[in-house]
ROGU-377120 format. One record per residue (C-alpha): x negated, y negated, z; residue number from 1; residue in three letters. Coordinates in nm, 2 decimals, decimal comma, padded with zeros to 4 digits. Example, Ala and Ser with C-alpha at 12.3 -4.5 7.8 and 13.67 -1.06 7.14 Angstrom:
<sites>
<east -01,23	north 00,45	up 00,78	i 1	aa ALA>
<east -01,37	north 00,11	up 00,71	i 2	aa SER>
</sites>
This chain:
<sites>
<east 01,56	north 01,72	up -02,66	i 1	aa MET>
<east 01,67	north 01,74	up -03,03	i 2	aa ILE>
<east 01,45	north 02,05	up -03,07	i 3	aa ILE>
<east 01,61	north 02,22	up -02,78	i 4	aa ILE>
<east 01,96	north 02,15	up -02,91	i 5	aa ILE>
<east 01,87	north 02,28	up -03,26	i 6	aa MET>
<east 01,74	north 02,60	up -03,10	i 7	aa GLN>
<east 02,07	north 02,64	up -02,93	i 8	aa ARG>
<east 02,25	north 02,59	up -03,26	i 9	aa TYR>
<east 02,04	north 02,87	up -03,42	i 10	aa MET>
<east 02,16	north 03,11	up -03,16	i 11	aa GLN>
<east 02,50	north 03,13	up -03,34	i 12	aa ILE>
<east 02,36	north 03,38	up -03,57	i 13	aa GLU>
<east 02,29	north 03,61	up -03,27	i 14	aa LYS>
<east 02,66	north 03,66	up -03,24	i 15	aa PHE>
<east 02,76	north 03,74	up -03,60	i 16	aa CYS>
<east 02,64	north 03,82	up -03,95	i 17	aa ASP>
<east 02,60	north 03,50	up -04,14	i 18	aa LYS>
<east 02,70	north 03,65	up -04,47	i 19	aa ARG>
<east 03,02	north 03,80	up -04,33	i 20	aa LEU>
<east 03,12	north 03,47	up -04,15	i 21	aa VAL>
<east 03,08	north 03,28	up -04,47	i 22	aa GLU>
<east 03,28	north 03,54	up -04,66	i 23	aa GLU>
<east 03,57	north 03,54	up -04,41	i 24	aa ASN>
<east 03,58	north 03,17	up -04,39	i 25	aa PHE>
<east 03,64	north 03,16	up -04,76	i 26	aa LYS>
<east 03,91	north 03,43	up -04,73	i 27	aa LYS>
<east 04,09	north 03,24	up -04,46	i 28	aa CYS>
<east 04,09	north 02,91	up -04,65	i 29	aa VAL>
<east 04,21	north 03,09	up -04,97	i 30	aa LYS>
<east 04,47	north 03,28	up -04,78	i 31	aa GLY>
<east 04,61	north 02,97	up -04,62	i 32	aa TYR>
<east 04,63	north 02,79	up -04,96	i 33	aa HIS>
<east 04,81	north 03,09	up -05,12	i 34	aa LEU>
<east 05,12	north 02,97	up -04,92	i 35	aa ILE>
<east 05,04	north 02,60	up -04,83	i 36	aa ASN>
<east 04,95	north 02,30	up -05,04	i 37	aa SER>
<east 04,89	north 02,07	up -04,75	i 38	aa SER>
<east 04,54	north 02,04	up -04,61	i 39	aa PRO>
<east 04,43	north 02,24	up -04,31	i 40	aa ILE>
<east 04,51	north 02,03	up -04,00	i 41	aa ASN>
<east 04,38	north 02,07	up -03,64	i 42	aa LYS>
<east 04,64	north 02,32	up -03,52	i 43	aa GLU>
<east 04,59	north 02,54	up -03,83	i 44	aa ILE>
<east 04,22	north 02,51	up -03,80	i 45	aa TRP>
<east 04,22	north 02,64	up -03,44	i 46	aa GLU>
<east 04,42	north 02,94	up -03,56	i 47	aa GLU>
<east 04,20	north 03,01	up -03,86	i 48	aa LEU>
<east 03,88	north 02,95	up -03,66	i 49	aa ASN>
<east 04,00	north 03,21	up -03,41	i 50	aa ALA>
<east 04,08	north 03,46	up -03,69	i 51	aa ILE>
<east 03,73	north 03,41	up -03,84	i 52	aa ILE>
<east 03,56	north 03,46	up -03,50	i 53	aa PHE>
<east 03,75	north 03,78	up -03,43	i 54	aa THR>
<east 03,68	north 03,91	up -03,78	i 55	aa SER>
<east 03,31	north 03,89	up -03,73	i 56	aa VAL>
<east 03,30	north 04,04	up -03,38	i 57	aa GLY>
<east 03,31	north 03,73	up -03,17	i 58	aa ILE>
<east 03,57	north 03,79	up -02,90	i 59	aa ASN>
<east 03,83	north 03,52	up -02,85	i 60	aa VAL>
<east 03,94	north 03,50	up -02,49	i 61	aa ASP>
<east 04,19	north 03,21	up -02,51	i 62	aa SER>
<east 04,33	north 02,94	up -02,74	i 63	aa LYS>
<east 04,52	north 02,62	up -02,67	i 64	aa SER>
<east 04,78	north 02,72	up -02,93	i 65	aa ASN>
<east 04,82	north 02,36	up -03,06	i 66	aa GLY>
<east 04,82	north 02,19	up -02,72	i 67	aa SER>
<east 04,74	north 01,82	up -02,74	i 68	aa HIS>
<east 04,54	north 01,83	up -02,41	i 69	aa VAL>
<east 04,19	north 01,70	up -02,49	i 70	aa SER>
<east 03,90	north 01,93	up -02,45	i 71	aa GLY>
<east 03,84	north 02,30	up -02,53	i 72	aa MET>
<east 04,07	north 02,46	up -02,79	i 73	aa ASP>
<east 03,91	north 02,81	up -02,81	i 74	aa ILE>
<east 03,71	north 03,01	up -02,56	i 75	aa HIS>
<east 03,51	north 03,29	up -02,71	i 76	aa CYS>
<east 03,18	north 03,49	up -02,67	i 77	aa THR>
<east 02,99	north 03,18	up -02,78	i 78	aa MET>
<east 03,15	north 02,96	up -02,52	i 79	aa GLY>
<east 03,40	north 02,67	up -02,54	i 80	aa GLY>
<east 03,50	north 02,53	up -02,88	i 81	aa ILE>
<east 03,67	north 02,20	up -02,97	i 82	aa SER>
<east 03,84	north 02,21	up -03,31	i 83	aa ASN>
<east 03,85	north 01,89	up -03,52	i 84	aa LYS>
<east 03,94	north 01,80	up -03,88	i 85	aa THR>
<east 03,84	north 01,52	up -04,10	i 86	aa GLY>
<east 03,82	north 01,39	up -04,46	i 87	aa LYS>
<east 03,50	north 01,29	up -04,64	i 88	aa TYR>
<east 03,45	north 00,93	up -04,74	i 89	aa ASP>
<east 03,21	north 00,76	up -04,97	i 90	aa ASN>
<east 03,15	north 01,06	up -05,20	i 91	aa GLN>
<east 03,10	north 01,30	up -04,92	i 92	aa LYS>
<east 02,84	north 01,08	up -04,76	i 93	aa LYS>
<east 03,03	north 01,02	up -04,43	i 94	aa SER>
<east 03,33	north 01,13	up -04,23	i 95	aa VAL>
<east 03,53	north 00,97	up -03,95	i 96	aa ASP>
<east 03,65	north 01,20	up -03,67	i 97	aa ILE>
<east 03,93	north 01,10	up -03,43	i 98	aa SER>
<east 03,89	north 01,21	up -03,07	i 99	aa SER>
<east 04,02	north 01,12	up -02,72	i 100	aa TYR>
<east 04,26	north 00,85	up -02,63	i 101	aa ARG>
<east 04,10	north 00,64	up -02,36	i 102	aa LEU>
<east 04,39	north 00,42	up -02,23	i 103	aa THR>
<east 04,31	north 00,53	up -01,87	i 104	aa THR>
<east 03,97	north 00,35	up -01,88	i 105	aa VAL>
<east 04,02	north 00,07	up -02,15	i 106	aa CYS>
<east 04,30	north -00,11	up -02,32	i 107	aa ASP>
<east 04,40	north -00,47	up -02,42	i 108	aa ALA>
<east 04,49	north -00,55	up -02,06	i 109	aa LYS>
<east 04,19	north -00,38	up -01,90	i 110	aa ASN>
<east 03,89	north -00,37	up -02,13	i 111	aa CYS>
<east 03,69	north -00,15	up -01,90	i 112	aa GLY>
<east 03,32	north -00,11	up -01,92	i 113	aa ASN>
<east 03,07	north 00,12	up -02,11	i 114	aa PRO>
<east 02,98	north 00,31	up -01,79	i 115	aa GLN>
<east 03,34	north 00,41	up -01,73	i 116	aa GLU>
<east 03,40	north 00,49	up -02,09	i 117	aa ILE>
<east 03,10	north 00,71	up -02,12	i 118	aa ILE>
<east 03,18	north 00,89	up -01,80	i 119	aa LYS>
<east 03,54	north 00,95	up -01,91	i 120	aa LYS>
<east 03,44	north 01,09	up -02,26	i 121	aa ILE>
<east 03,19	north 01,33	up -02,12	i 122	aa ASN>
<east 03,42	north 01,44	up -01,84	i 123	aa SER>
<east 03,65	north 01,59	up -02,10	i 124	aa ARG>
<east 03,37	north 01,79	up -02,27	i 125	aa LYS>
<east 03,46	north 02,13	up -02,11	i 126	aa ASN>
<east 03,33	north 02,30	up -02,43	i 127	aa PHE>
<east 02,99	north 02,39	up -02,58	i 128	aa ASP>
<east 03,05	north 02,32	up -02,96	i 129	aa TYR>
<east 03,25	north 02,10	up -03,18	i 130	aa TYR>
<east 03,39	north 02,30	up -03,47	i 131	aa SER>
<east 03,46	north 02,06	up -03,76	i 132	aa PHE>
<east 03,64	north 02,14	up -04,08	i 133	aa ILE>
<east 03,59	north 01,86	up -04,33	i 134	aa ILE>
<east 03,77	north 01,84	up -04,66	i 135	aa ARG>
<east 03,71	north 01,66	up -04,99	i 136	aa ASP>
<east 04,01	north 01,63	up -05,22	i 137	aa GLU>
<east 03,99	north 01,57	up -05,60	i 138	aa THR>
<east 04,16	north 01,26	up -05,73	i 139	aa THR>
<east 04,43	north 01,47	up -05,89	i 140	aa ASP>
<east 04,46	north 01,69	up -05,58	i 141	aa SER>
<east 04,42	north 02,01	up -05,79	i 142	aa VAL>
<east 04,13	north 02,13	up -05,57	i 143	aa GLN>
<east 04,02	north 02,09	up -05,21	i 144	aa ILE>
<east 03,67	north 02,16	up -05,09	i 145	aa SER>
<east 03,60	north 02,24	up -04,72	i 146	aa TYR>
<east 03,28	north 02,24	up -04,51	i 147	aa ASP>
<east 03,28	north 02,40	up -04,17	i 148	aa TRP>
<east 03,03	north 02,26	up -03,92	i 149	aa LEU>
<east 02,95	north 02,37	up -03,57	i 150	aa MET>
<east 02,76	north 02,12	up -03,37	i 151	aa ILE>
<east 02,66	north 02,14	up -03,00	i 152	aa PRO>
<east 02,88	north 01,91	up -02,79	i 153	aa SER>
<east 02,57	north 01,74	up -02,63	i 154	aa ASN>
<east 02,41	north 01,67	up -02,97	i 155	aa TYR>
<east 02,26	north 01,32	up -02,98	i 156	aa LEU>
<east 02,51	north 01,15	up -03,22	i 157	aa ILE>
<east 02,80	north 01,31	up -03,03	i 158	aa LEU>
<east 02,69	north 01,19	up -02,69	i 159	aa ASP>
<east 02,84	north 00,84	up -02,61	i 160	aa PRO>
<east 02,55	north 00,78	up -02,37	i 161	aa ALA>
<east 02,31	north 00,78	up -02,67	i 162	aa SER>
<east 02,46	north 00,45	up -02,79	i 163	aa TYR>
<east 02,46	north 00,09	up -02,68	i 164	aa THR>
<east 02,83	north -00,02	up -02,64	i 165	aa TRP>
<east 02,94	north -00,38	up -02,73	i 166	aa GLU>
<east 03,28	north -00,55	up -02,72	i 167	aa PRO>
<east 03,46	north -00,58	up -03,05	i 168	aa THR>
<east 03,59	north -00,94	up -03,08	i 169	aa ILE>
<east 03,89	north -01,02	up -03,30	i 170	aa GLY>
<east 03,82	north -01,26	up -03,59	i 171	aa LYS>
<east 04,16	north -01,38	up -03,69	i 172	aa ARG>
<east 04,52	north -01,44	up -03,59	i 173	aa GLY>
<east 04,64	north -01,39	up -03,23	i 174	aa LYS>
<east 04,33	north -01,18	up -03,15	i 175	aa ASN>
<east 04,08	north -01,44	up -03,26	i 176	aa LYS>
<east 03,80	north -01,45	up -03,00	i 177	aa ASP>
<east 03,97	north -01,18	up -02,79	i 178	aa VAL>
<east 03,82	north -00,84	up -02,72	i 179	aa GLN>
<east 04,01	north -00,58	up -02,93	i 180	aa VAL>
<east 03,79	north -00,27	up -02,86	i 181	aa GLY>
<east 03,44	north -00,14	up -02,83	i 182	aa TRP>
<east 03,18	north -00,05	up -03,09	i 183	aa ASN>
<east 02,82	north 00,09	up -03,08	i 184	aa THR>
<east 02,50	north 00,06	up -03,26	i 185	aa ASN>
<east 02,40	north 00,31	up -03,52	i 186	aa GLU>
<east 02,19	north 00,62	up -03,47	i 187	aa ILE>
<east 02,08	north 00,77	up -03,81	i 188	aa ASN>
<east 02,39	north 00,61	up -03,96	i 189	aa GLY>
<east 02,63	north 00,75	up -03,70	i 190	aa CYS>
<east 02,83	north 00,54	up -03,45	i 191	aa LYS>
<east 03,13	north 00,53	up -03,23	i 192	aa MET>
<east 03,42	north 00,29	up -03,19	i 193	aa SER>
<east 03,74	north 00,23	up -02,99	i 194	aa ILE>
<east 04,03	north 00,01	up -03,10	i 195	aa THR>
<east 04,28	north -00,09	up -02,83	i 196	aa PHE>
<east 04,57	north -00,13	up -03,08	i 197	aa SER>
<east 04,52	north 00,24	up -03,19	i 198	aa MET>
<east 04,59	north 00,38	up -02,84	i 199	aa SER>
<east 04,22	north 00,32	up -02,75	i 200	aa SER>
<east 04,13	north 00,63	up -02,95	i 201	aa GLN>
<east 03,77	north 00,72	up -02,98	i 202	aa LEU>
<east 03,64	north 00,74	up -03,34	i 203	aa TRP>
<east 03,31	north 00,91	up -03,43	i 204	aa ILE>
<east 03,16	north 00,80	up -03,76	i 205	aa HIS>
<east 02,92	north 01,07	up -03,89	i 206	aa ILE>
<east 02,67	north 01,00	up -04,16	i 207	aa ASN>
<east 02,62	north 01,33	up -04,36	i 208	aa MET>
<east 02,24	north 01,32	up -04,35	i 209	aa SER>
<east 02,03	north 01,63	up -04,43	i 210	aa GLU>
<east 01,99	north 01,68	up -04,06	i 211	aa GLU>
<east 02,37	north 01,70	up -04,01	i 212	aa ILE>
<east 02,41	north 01,92	up -04,31	i 213	aa LYS>
<east 02,20	north 02,19	up -04,13	i 214	aa LYS>
<east 02,50	north 02,24	up -03,91	i 215	aa PHE>
<east 02,72	north 02,35	up -04,20	i 216	aa ILE>
<east 02,82	north 02,72	up -04,13	i 217	aa VAL>
<east 03,02	north 02,78	up -04,45	i 218	aa ALA>
<east 03,19	north 02,61	up -04,75	i 219	aa SER>
<east 03,48	north 02,68	up -04,97	i 220	aa SER>
<east 03,66	north 02,53	up -05,27	i 221	aa THR>
<east 04,02	north 02,64	up -05,35	i 222	aa VAL>
<east 04,30	north 02,55	up -05,59	i 223	aa ASN>
<east 04,56	north 02,34	up -05,42	i 224	aa ASN>
<east 04,86	north 02,51	up -05,58	i 225	aa ASN>
<east 05,04	north 02,77	up -05,35	i 226	aa SER>
<east 05,12	north 03,10	up -05,52	i 227	aa SER>
<east 05,39	north 03,21	up -05,27	i 228	aa PHE>
<east 05,65	north 03,06	up -05,04	i 229	aa ASN>
<east 05,74	north 03,23	up -04,71	i 230	aa TYR>
<east 06,05	north 03,40	up -04,85	i 231	aa ILE>
<east 05,86	north 03,55	up -05,13	i 232	aa GLN>
<east 05,59	north 03,67	up -04,89	i 233	aa LEU>
<east 05,84	north 03,83	up -04,66	i 234	aa ALA>
<east 06,01	north 04,00	up -04,96	i 235	aa ASP>
<east 05,67	north 04,15	up -05,06	i 236	aa LYS>
<east 05,61	north 04,29	up -04,72	i 237	aa LEU>
<east 05,96	north 04,46	up -04,69	i 238	aa VAL>
</sites>
């Protein structure tokens, strides 16, 4: 199964020139930070991702334009894309990605069950790839490094059905001995969790193993000091 999925990933290069997509990713990130000092968020990443696709000949049919509806954000020649952002932890060894809110199938009043949770998560996967942009900021915030990963949505560690789900039990205070969420076992250092007090949001913990690093499409490091503001940019274009 993993071999089949990896072959599907390799087909990305059939749609574009790898050198050009890397180059244009760097240009987009640099262009954004010429005006903005804040990191690239999900809505911005959707827009930049669409620009990059179009620039390398991948036709973009539709975008969610910042909609908070879960599921597909971009539809293009490659299929459906879900855009996510994250920040590296533990010296770039891992990243936690936030995903769907699952209050319709589990919360503090109705804990739900793994079968319902898995079914709900997968029912929202109306896309073919996750497109992650993950950042690493220096302590002094002078520079930001970004990695862009594209991973098939049915890849082993992103499939909730791959894991064994267990209740998370509170250990102190009013929640002592009370179920406060769900957690899974680890697969190659990756796992999932749900915390009721956080709107039952699904979190995906990804261990940046060599296997996962194979999904990195492009990387870029930029200075985090904007050169222009919007007024200055408008004046230059007049």
